[in-house]
C-alpha positions in Angstrom: 150.1 122.4 120.6 151.0 123.0 117.0 150.2 126.5 115.7 150.8 127.8 112.1 152.0 131.4 111.8 151.5 133.7 108.8 153.7 136.7 108.0 152.3 140.1 107.5 152.7 139.9 103.7 150.6 136.7 103.6 153.5 134.4 103.2 154.0 131.3 105.3 155.3 131.7 108.8 156.7 129.1 111.1 155.1 126.0 112.6 155.4 125.9 116.4 155.3 123.0 118.8 155.5 125.3 121.8 152.8 125.2 124.5 149.9 127.4 123.8 150.5 129.5 127.0 154.0 130.4 125.6 152.5 131.6 122.3 149.9 133.7 124.2 152.7 135.2 126.3 154.6 136.2 123.2 151.5 137.6 121.4 150.2 139.8 124.2 152.0 142.9 125.6 153.4 142.7 129.1 150.9 144.0 131.7 148.0 144.4 129.2 145.7 142.6 126.9 146.5 144.2 123.6 147.9 141.8 121.0 151.4 142.5 119.9 150.3 142.3 116.3 148.5 145.7 116.9 151.8 147.3 118.1 153.6 148.4 114.9 157.0 148.4 116.7 156.9 144.7 117.3 158.0 142.5 114.4 156.8 139.0 113.6 160.5 138.2 113.2 160.9 138.4 117.0 158.2 135.8 117.5 159.7 133.6 114.7 163.1 133.6 116.3 161.6 132.7 119.7 159.6 129.9 118.2 162.6 128.5 116.3 164.7 128.6 119.4 162.0 126.6 121.1 162.0 124.1 118.3 165.8 123.8 118.4 165.7 123.2 122.2 163.0 120.6 121.8 165.0 118.7 119.2 168.0 118.5 121.5 166.1 117.6 124.6 167.2 114.0 124.4 170.8 115.1 125.2 169.7 115.8 128.8 167.6 112.7 129.5 168.0 111.3 133.0 170.0 108.0 132.8 168.6 105.2 134.9 170.1 102.1 133.2 173.6 100.5 133.0 172.8 99.2 129.5 174.7 101.3 126.9 174.8 101.6 123.2 178.5 101.0 123.0 178.5 97.8 125.0 175.1 96.0 124.5 173.0 97.7 121.8 175.6 98.0 119.0 176.1 94.2 119.2 172.4 93.6 118.5 172.6 96.1 115.7 175.5 94.3 114.1 173.8 90.9 114.5 170.3 91.7 113.5 170.0 95.2 111.8 173.2 96.2 110.1 172.7 94.1 106.9 170.2 96.9 105.9 170.8 99.7 108.4 174.3 100.8 107.4 176.1 103.0 105.0 175.5 101.6 101.6 172.6 99.4 102.9 168.9 99.6 101.9 167.9 101.7 104.9 169.3 104.6 107.0 172.4 103.7 109.1 172.2 102.8 112.8 175.9 102.0 113.1 176.9 104.8 115.4 175.3 106.2 118.5 174.7 109.6 116.9 172.9 107.9 114.0 170.8 105.6 116.2 170.0 107.9 119.2 167.4 110.1 117.4 165.5 106.9 116.5 165.6 105.3 120.0 161.9 105.5 120.7 161.0 104.4 117.2 163.4 101.4 117.5 161.8 100.5 120.8 158.3 100.6 119.3 159.3 98.6 116.2 161.0 95.8 118.0 158.2 95.5 120.7 155.7 95.1 117.9 158.1 92.7 116.1 158.0 94.8 112.9 161.7 95.1 112.9 163.8 93.2 112.0 161.3 92.3 109.3 161.6 88.5 109.8 157.8 88.1 109.7 157.6 84.7 111.5 156.9 83.5 115.0 160.1 82.4 116.7 160.1 78.8 117.9 157.5 77.6 115.3 160.0 75.8 113.0 163.8 76.1 113.2 165.6 78.2 110.6 169.3 78.7 109.8 168.8 82.3 108.8 166.6 83.4 111.7 166.9 87.2 112.0 164.2 87.7 114.7 165.2 89.2 118.0 165.2 87.0 121.0 163.1 88.0 124.1 166.3 88.9 125.8 167.4 91.2 123.0 164.1 93.0 122.9 164.2 93.5 126.7 167.7 95.0 126.4 166.6 97.5 123.8 163.5 98.5 125.7 165.4 98.9 129.0 168.1 101.0 127.2 165.5 103.4 125.8 163.5 103.6 129.0 166.7 104.3 130.9 167.6 107.3 128.9 169.5 105.6 126.0 173.0 106.3 127.2 176.0 106.1 124.9 178.6 104.3 127.0 182.3 104.2 126.5 184.1 104.0 123.2 186.4 101.3 124.6 183.4 98.9 124.7 182.7 99.2 121.0 183.2 95.9 119.1 184.9 95.7 115.7 182.5 96.5 112.9 181.3 93.5 110.9 182.8 92.7 107.5 180.3 92.4 104.8 180.6 89.4 102.5 178.5 88.1 99.7 175.5 86.0 100.8 176.1 82.3 100.6 174.4 80.5 97.7 170.8 79.3 98.3 170.8 75.8 99.7 168.2 74.4 97.3 168.0 72.8 93.9 165.5 73.0 91.1 162.1 71.5 91.1 160.4 73.8 93.6 156.7 73.1 94.3 154.2 75.9 94.4 151.4 75.4 97.0 148.0 77.2 97.1 145.7 75.7 99.7 146.2 72.2 101.1 148.6 70.1 98.9 149.4 66.4 98.8 152.9 65.4 97.7 152.8 63.1 94.7 156.5 62.1 95.2 159.0 62.3 98.1 160.5 65.7 98.8 163.5 66.8 100.9 162.5 70.2 101.9 165.2 72.8 102.4 163.1 75.9 102.8 159.8 77.7 102.2 159.2 81.0 100.5 155.9 83.0 100.7 155.3 84.4 97.2 151.8 85.7 96.7 150.6 86.9 100.1 148.5 89.8 101.5 150.2 92.4 103.7 150.1 91.6 107.4 149.0 88.0 106.7 149.1 85.5 109.6 148.8 81.8 109.2 150.5 78.5 110.2 151.9 76.1 107.7 152.3 72.5 108.9 152.9 69.1 107.3 150.8 66.0 108.0 152.8 62.9 107.5 151.3 59.6 106.1 151.4 58.2 109.7 149.1 61.0 110.9 151.8 63.0 112.8 152.0 66.8 112.4 155.2 68.8 112.2 155.3 72.7 112.2 156.9 74.4 109.2 156.3 78.1 109.4 154.0 80.6 111.2 153.8 83.9 109.5 152.7 86.8 111.8 152.5 89.5 110.4 154.3 89.0 107.1 155.2 92.0 104.9 155.5 91.2 101.2 157.8 94.2 100.8 160.4 92.2 102.7 159.8 89.0 100.9 162.5 86.4 101.6 162.8 82.6 101.9 163.0 80.7 105.2 165.7 78.1 105.2 165.3 75.2 107.7 168.1 74.5 110.0 167.8 70.8 109.0 166.0 69.8 105.8 162.7 67.8 106.1 162.5 64.4 104.4 158.8 64.3 103.4 157.5 61.0 102.0 155.0 60.7 99.2 151.5 61.3 100.5 152.5 64.0 103.0 149.9 66.9 103.1 151.0 70.5 103.3 148.3 72.3 105.4 147.5 75.9 106.3 148.2 77.8 103.2 145.1 80.0 102.5 143.4 79.9 99.2 144.6 82.8 97.1 148.0 82.7 98.8 151.0 80.8 97.3 154.2 79.6 98.9 157.1 77.8 97.2 158.5 74.6 98.7 162.2 74.7 98.1 163.9 71.2 97.7 167.4 70.6 98.8 170.2 70.1 96.3 
């Protein structure tokens, strides 16, 4: 229960997340039914201190969680952070740091929710529909490790298990040349194209659609399945192996009003 308090002078009080029965116990005199507010000797400050103590205790409750898992941050979870999260979630990155246990532990439940919903890392594509060299999506095994760690009390582990922190290098140059092709709706290639990647450009938030190629012989190959894609994290998808698409190939699945760029190899 959240209850707003107000001081006697009309100023703001404190905001409590204590159970209602605790608030009632503090507001009524022992052994009677007269509110403490009617007893001039009792100060609102006493209640404020009690409420703040309750809030402080609530914020630190995770330090006493029952541990029911052998998965630890220092052995398993930090390696996932290094591989899939740390390009953004680090000191000097574009988001708050998750590089230490003390930084990551308050976010444990939120991390679990985000990875189970596949909102983080913000890859935005279905794993296994197309093969990409820069795939940042978590594997099912990594998702299971994170979920089990959180449900098991999110233990820290032993410092001796910590890996060396990654070294941050400049990203490699984009593996494509000039002559990109912008697609809006189904599109038939007028000349051969060696396709290195695909980049969603104009796209609605949470859009989900499949992009495929239909070759002149009638065969279908998957390119990219966006689900759900967030334009705020716009990025190209680089194929593990470029596609050699002959003239007459049809790009299918791009909704009208949406644009994607086909990025040719060098």
